N, C-alpha and C positions, 0 to 999 in steps of 0.2 A: 504494500500500500504506500503510494507516494504522497508525502506531505511537503517535502522540498528536497533539493539535491543532497542535503546532509541528513535527512530524516526519512529513511525508507524502512518501514516496519513489516515484520512477518505477522500476518493476522489470519485467523480462521474465517472462512466464508462458507455459506451453504453451497452445495453442488448445484450448478446451474441446471434448470429444468428446460428441456427442449419441447417445442411444439411442432405443428405441421410444417413440413419442409425444412426443418432445422437439423443441425448436426451438433453432437457433443464430441469435442476433440480433447484428447489428452495431449497437452503440450510437452513435446520432447526437447525443443530448443527454441529460444527466442533471442534475437540479437538486440543489443542496446543501440538505438539510433542516436545520432547527434541531436536530433530534435527532442529526444526524451529528456535531455539535460538542459534544454533552453528554459531556465527557471522562470524568466519573465513571461513566457508563453504558457507554461504548465501550472505554475503555482496557484493561479487564480481559479483553477478548477479542482484543486486538491480538497480533500483526499480522494485519490482514485488509483486504479490499477492501470499502469501504462504497459507498453509492449505491443508492437504490431508486426514485427518480423518473425512470424511463427512458422514452425513445422511441427507436425504431430501425427497422431494416429486416431482415427475415428473409433469411438467406443460405443456410440449410440446413434442410430439413424432415425430421424423423425418420419411420421406417416407421410405417404405420398412421394417418397423418394425411392427410386429404383436404380439410380446412377451410381450410388455409393453403397459401401458395405462396411460392416464392423471389421476392424483390423486394417483398413486401408490407410496407407501413408499419404499425407497431403501437405501442401503449403497453401496459404490462403491470403486474400487481400482484405485488409480491415476496412478500407473505403472502396465502395463500388458505385458506378454511375447509374443513372436511370436509363440511358441509351435512347431517350426519346425527346429530350428538351432541346432548346436552341443551341446550347453549348455542345452537347453531345453530337448533335447532327452536323455541327460545323467543325468537328474534330477536337473540341476543347473539353474532353471528358473530365479532366481533373479540376475544372471550375464549376462542375455541375453541383447544384444545391443538394441533390440526393447523396452524392459522393461525400459532401462535407458533413452529412448527418449520420452516415452509417458507421458501424464499428463492431468490434467483438464484445462479448460479455463474459468476464469483466475486463479482460486485457491479457496480453501475452505473458506477463510475469505472474502467472498463476498455474496451478496444476491442471486445471480443466477450463475450457472455454466453450461457450455456446456460440455457434455461428448462425446468425439470423437467416431467415429464408432468402432474403434478397442477396446476401453474401454467398450463400450456397448456390443460388441460381447463376451468378455471374462473377464469382471470385474465388473458386476452389480449383486447385491444380494438383492432380495426382503426381506424386513423386516417383520417377523411374527408380527401379531397383538399384541402379548405379549411383544415385544421388543420395547422400546421407542426410539425416535431419539437419545437421549443422550447416551443410552446404545449401540446403533448401531455404534457410533463413535469408540467404542473399538474393532470393528471387525478387522481393519487393524493392530493395535499394537499387538493384541492377535495372529493374524496370524503370525506375525514376531516371537513371542515367541514360538509358536508351532514349527516352522521350526527350530529355534535354538535348542530346546530340542531334536528334532528328530536327528539333526546332532550330538549332544552330546551323542546320544544313551542312553537317560534316560530310566531307568528300575525300576521296583518295588524293594523296599527294599534298594536302594542305598541312601547313605547319601549325602546331598546337602548343599553347602555353596553359598549363594547369596550375592555378594558384591555390595552394592548400593541398597537402598530400595525406589527408586523413582517409577514411574508408571510401568516401565518394570520390575523392581526388584520384585514388589508386584505381578505382573502377573506371573512371574516365580515361586514365592513362591506358589501361588495358583495352578498353573498347575502341579508343582512337587508333591504337596499334592494330587491332583486329579489322578496323575499317580501312586500313591502308593509308593512314596518315603519313605525312612526311616527317620532318623533325618534330620531336615531342620534348618539351621542356617542362619540368615540374619544380615548384618552389614550396618551401615550408620554413617554419622557425625551429623545427625539431629535426635533428640529425638522424635520429632513428627512422623517421618517416621518409626523409630524403633517401636513405639507403634502400628503403622498401620501394620507393618510386623507381629507382634504378633497376631493381630486380624485376619490377612489373612491366618494364618496357620503355621507361623514359631515356632518351638519348643524353640528356644533360639535366643536372639538378643544381639549384642554387639556393642559398639561404635567403629568406625573404628580406633581410636587411640590406642586401646588395642592390645595386642599380640594375633592376631586372630588365628594363628595356634595352640597356646597353649589352647586358649578358645575352639576351636573346639574339641581338644583331650579331654578336661574336660567333655564335654557333649556327646561325641561320643565313649564312651568305649575305650579311648586311641588312637583312630584312627583319621587320617585326613579325609578330605571329598572325596568321590568317584567322585563327580561332583562339580566343582566350576564354577559359572556363574558370569562373571564380567560385571556389569551394570553401570559402571562409567569409564570415561576415565582417571582418575587420575593415574599417574605413580605409586604412592604408592600402589594403589589397585591392579595393575598388579603384582607387586612384592609380595604382600600378597597372591595373588592367587597361584603363583608358589610355595610359601612356605607352602600352606595349602592343596595341592592336594595329595591324597593318591597314593601309588604305584599302577600302572595299571589304574589310574583315568584319567579324562578328564577335561581340562579347556576350557570353552566356552567364547571367547571374544565377547561380545554382543554389547558393546558401543565403538564408536571411541574415539581416543585421540585427543589432539591438534596436529597441524602439527609438524612433525619432532621428535616425541617422539620415542626413542629407548631404549631397555633394554638388558643387557647382559644375555646370557643363558649358563648354564652348560650342554652341550650336553650329556656328559657321565652320569651325575647324573639324569637328567630328562628323557632322552630317552633310552640310552643303558642299564642302570642298573634298572631303575624304570618303564619303558614302559609307560610313561605319554604321553597322546595325547593332543595337542593344536589345537583347531579349532575355526572357526569364522562363523558368519552367517550374512546375510543382507536380509531384507525384508521377504515377505512371498509369496508363490505360490498361484495361484487361488484355488487349493484344500485346502490349509491352511485357506483361507478366509471362505470357506464353512464350514469347521469343527469349526472354531472360532465362527462363528455366531450360530452354534448349541450349543456350550458350553455356550454361553451367554443366548441363548433362554431357556435352561433347568436349568439355574442357577448353573451349575457345576462350573463355574467361576463367582464370584460376582463382578460386575463392578460398579454398581451405588454407592456403598459405598465408592468408591475411588474418587468420584467427590467432590471437595471442593469449587469450584468457578464456577458460571455460569454468564457470562458477555455478554453484548450487543456488537455489531460490533464496536461502537465508543469507547469501553473500551478495545479493543484488545491490545493497548499499555500497559495498566495495566496488562493484562494477560501475556504478554511477560516478564514483570518484575517479576511477581509471579513465572514463570517457570524458568527464568534465575537465580533468587536469592530466592530459596525456603526456607520458614521458616515453615509456617503452611499450606502449599498448597501441594496437590498431583496432581490431575487432574483438569485442567482448561478447561472449555468448552465455546466456543464462539457461541452465538445464534444470527445469523444475522437478524432474524425477530423480535427480542426482542424489 
């Protein structure tokens, strides 16, 4: 039960009861997302059970379902769209009002979860035998990365700068490499994560305190980056991104900032003269989840290597501290049955 980032309590709750078209899932693994530790965003809803990157086993099937069976291994989406509103019909599933209102019961950091009928209908993905529960937890974050790069119009041969080499930054590095990107540069303030970025496919890594735009030119034949992906909410990172994007390039703002952060923009230099595109993305659509799971299944994207900590449910508080104050951690997985 989340009260704040330093107050995570182990509490007893009744077993969720399922109804028509619903599933009861025993959670085997749930990743801690960076958004879980955004205290300014989460604490106003506390106390609550967080956790949305789940994999588990179906233990009870509600009436009216014949697609699923007890004992089946799955991963699932906590937010699902209606597929019929203006936003869904124009390809913006992740700003759908239904998507923003749907969720698991009570949340992934629990032994059991009830999946509402709408989630079962359009947000459950059977795990192939070759994909472990812990690997399955990467389906949701990778789906978000897929959607982000699609909106940024990633293409073969383009140079890429990833600012912030946490879990999403590393997934962006791997996906850009898989998409046939040209030179890939990654930055961070943490040497441990910079080393991880190199292992995951970055051609060059630099500490965020350096003059990043000049470093990019040094390794990219004198040019800035065609695509800049901002995976941190630091204001300095946003400014670096705007300084490091090539003419005709795109900046993808993938991570939120703290509340109230604003930056000045030179409209003439960025847009009129240089045709720079600024875009953002949130979440992943159902189709992104399907593709993400296949990329994990066939090891196009390597996720197991990013797991640094596996903790039991009673250690969730420690997990939150590892994610909120990363040193030698990348992906922290909670295993409620541990």
